[in-house]
MARMIVO-162864 format. One record per residue (C-alpha): residue in one letter; x, y, z. Coordinates in Angstrom, 3 decimals, padded with zeros to 6 digits. Layout:
<rs>
+------+----------+----------+----------+
: code :        X :        Y :        Z :
+------+----------+----------+----------+
:    a :        X :        Y :        Z :
...
+------+----------+----------+----------+
</rs>
This chain:
<rs>
+------+----------+----------+----------+
: code :        X :        Y :        Z :
+------+----------+----------+----------+
:    x :  000.000 :  000.000 :  000.000 :
:    x :  001.369 :  003.395 : -000.949 :
:    x : -000.184 :  006.827 : -001.063 :
:    x : -000.111 :  008.826 : -004.267 :
:    x :  001.310 :  012.322 : -004.546 :
:    x : -002.212 :  013.748 : -004.634 :
:    x : -003.288 :  011.931 : -001.472 :
:    x : -000.265 :  013.167 :  000.512 :
:    x : -000.777 :  016.758 : -000.620 :
:    x : -004.526 :  016.639 :  000.099 :
:    x : -003.833 :  015.201 :  003.554 :
:    x : -001.278 :  017.964 :  004.113 :
:    x : -003.649 :  020.719 :  003.024 :
:    x : -006.415 :  019.227 :  005.156 :
:    x : -004.193 :  019.164 :  008.221 :
:    x : -002.978 :  022.710 :  007.560 :
:    x : -006.613 :  023.833 :  007.318 :
:    x : -007.437 :  021.942 :  010.512 :
:    x : -004.841 :  024.082 :  012.288 :
:    x : -007.207 :  027.020 :  011.849 :
:    x : -009.711 :  025.211 :  014.071 :
:    x : -007.285 :  024.125 :  016.798 :
:    x : -004.929 :  026.105 :  019.048 :
:    x : -001.258 :  025.424 :  019.593 :
:    x :  000.436 :  025.323 :  016.183 :
:    x :  001.019 :  021.568 :  016.082 :
:    x : -001.308 :  020.164 :  013.416 :
:    x :  000.191 :  022.606 :  010.894 :
:    x :  003.519 :  020.782 :  011.034 :
:    x :  001.927 :  017.404 :  010.352 :
:    x :  000.325 :  019.017 :  007.313 :
:    x :  003.632 :  020.484 :  006.224 :
:    x :  005.232 :  017.042 :  006.630 :
:    x :  002.533 :  015.404 :  004.500 :
:    x :  002.993 :  018.005 :  001.760 :
:    x :  006.763 :  017.448 :  001.870 :
:    x :  006.289 :  013.671 :  001.562 :
:    x :  003.961 :  014.300 : -001.396 :
:    x :  006.616 :  016.393 : -003.118 :
:    x :  009.287 :  013.773 : -002.367 :
:    x :  006.941 :  011.122 : -003.786 :
:    x :  006.735 :  013.237 : -006.938 :
:    x :  010.545 :  013.185 : -007.228 :
:    x :  010.941 :  009.561 : -006.119 :
:    x :  007.791 :  007.670 : -007.199 :
:    x :  009.137 :  004.277 : -006.048 :
:    x :  009.078 :  005.154 : -002.323 :
:    x :  007.414 :  002.390 : -000.359 :
:    x :  004.721 :  002.937 :  002.258 :
:    x :  007.099 :  002.214 :  005.157 :
:    x :  009.626 :  004.741 :  003.857 :
:    x :  006.856 :  007.301 :  003.318 :
:    x :  005.623 :  006.862 :  006.898 :
:    x :  009.169 :  007.067 :  008.310 :
:    x :  009.813 :  010.279 :  006.385 :
:    x :  006.441 :  011.675 :  007.474 :
:    x :  007.121 :  010.838 :  011.137 :
:    x :  010.671 :  012.167 :  011.093 :
:    x :  009.723 :  015.382 :  009.330 :
:    x :  006.787 :  015.949 :  011.682 :
:    x :  009.045 :  015.747 :  014.707 :
:    x :  011.757 :  017.847 :  013.054 :
:    x :  009.317 :  020.554 :  011.931 :
:    x :  007.758 :  020.768 :  015.389 :
:    x :  011.134 :  020.982 :  017.132 :
:    x :  012.697 :  023.425 :  014.680 :
:    x :  009.871 :  025.616 :  013.425 :
:    x :  007.116 :  025.728 :  016.070 :
:    x :  008.619 :  028.444 :  018.279 :
:    x :  009.428 :  030.597 :  015.262 :
:    x :  005.945 :  030.209 :  013.728 :
:    x :  004.223 :  030.941 :  017.062 :
:    x :  006.270 :  034.129 :  017.414 :
:    x :  005.217 :  035.241 :  013.931 :
:    x :  001.509 :  034.548 :  014.401 :
:    x :  001.076 :  035.373 :  018.092 :
:    x :  003.653 :  038.129 :  018.380 :
:    x :  006.218 :  038.743 :  021.062 :
:    x :  004.555 :  038.383 :  024.466 :
:    x :  007.322 :  040.153 :  026.386 :
:    x :  005.361 :  043.417 :  026.385 :
:    x :  002.511 :  041.917 :  028.394 :
:    x :  004.145 :  042.808 :  031.710 :
:    x :  003.964 :  046.515 :  030.913 :
:    x :  000.295 :  046.109 :  029.981 :
:    x : -000.386 :  044.492 :  033.366 :
:    x :  001.291 :  047.412 :  035.130 :
:    x : -001.184 :  049.900 :  033.671 :
:    x : -002.575 :  050.419 :  037.198 :
:    x :  000.734 :  051.419 :  038.787 :
:    x :  000.550 :  055.045 :  039.884 :
:    x : -003.266 :  055.177 :  039.979 :
:    x : -005.370 :  055.802 :  043.043 :
:    x : -007.961 :  053.373 :  044.363 :
:    x : -010.254 :  052.848 :  047.342 :
:    x : -009.998 :  050.033 :  049.875 :
:    x : -013.265 :  048.050 :  049.862 :
:    x : -012.094 :  045.162 :  052.084 :
:    x : -009.658 :  046.003 :  054.882 :
:    x : -006.023 :  045.120 :  054.311 :
:    x : -004.397 :  043.732 :  057.464 :
:    x : -000.897 :  042.392 :  056.663 :
:    x : -000.060 :  039.658 :  056.010 :
:    x : -003.728 :  039.158 :  055.027 :
:    x : -004.692 :  040.655 :  051.692 :
:    x : -007.707 :  042.852 :  051.185 :
:    x : -009.505 :  044.269 :  048.143 :
:    x : -009.423 :  047.622 :  046.408 :
:    x : -011.632 :  049.142 :  043.736 :
:    x : -010.094 :  050.514 :  040.560 :
:    x : -012.171 :  051.684 :  037.587 :
:    x : -015.266 :  049.944 :  038.935 :
:    x : -013.560 :  046.548 :  039.386 :
:    x : -012.199 :  045.040 :  042.585 :
:    x : -008.707 :  043.594 :  042.859 :
:    x : -006.784 :  041.736 :  045.550 :
:    x : -004.392 :  044.087 :  047.286 :
:    x : -001.588 :  043.926 :  049.826 :
:    x :  000.182 :  046.622 :  051.796 :
:    x :  003.017 :  047.097 :  054.286 :
:    x :  000.614 :  048.333 :  056.991 :
:    x : -003.066 :  047.946 :  057.848 :
:    x : -005.480 :  049.972 :  055.735 :
:    x : -009.177 :  050.414 :  056.664 :
:    x : -012.181 :  050.298 :  054.335 :
:    x : -012.640 :  053.635 :  052.562 :
:    x : -008.936 :  054.551 :  052.657 :
:    x : -007.621 :  056.086 :  049.449 :
:    x : -004.495 :  054.273 :  048.288 :
:    x : -001.940 :  054.552 :  045.523 :
:    x : -000.983 :  051.444 :  043.522 :
:    x :  002.789 :  051.086 :  043.641 :
:    x :  003.343 :  047.651 :  042.088 :
:    x :  001.640 :  044.602 :  040.652 :
:    x :  002.394 :  040.960 :  041.378 :
:    x :  000.338 :  038.872 :  038.956 :
:    x : -003.268 :  039.711 :  039.886 :
:    x : -002.460 :  041.254 :  043.265 :
:    x : -001.810 :  044.984 :  043.509 :
:    x :  000.583 :  046.407 :  046.091 :
:    x : -000.673 :  049.659 :  047.567 :
:    x :  000.251 :  052.363 :  050.041 :
:    x : -001.921 :  054.922 :  051.806 :
:    x : -002.376 :  058.363 :  050.275 :
:    x : -001.878 :  060.914 :  053.050 :
+------+----------+----------+----------+
</rs>
């Protein structure tokens, strides 16, 4: 049993299209491998099924290892700027809506949404605070005097 050039290329195009429906940029490389095997089959029509499957498997692994990170960077962009986006609250003022009593966290309200907050000293409900840092989804605050 051996696949024809057309079958390999159709499988490859189908897998590449399937990538549009799935996250992660993995299926694309199986499609690229199938297309490559189809083109190799065009150049070497006497390839046996076992050789075709070995080439397909090897290329799939190689493409994933070599190209995946590069392709993700192209399509998803560089994510290194996300930290600055998260720090958009730093420097803003907020209101304590759940008392902060270190080491226990409390909650503050910023732009109509509440966030977990921590502080160096106890802060009562209603206290106006300034956001000085962000640690994941917890904001570090200090009292505004």
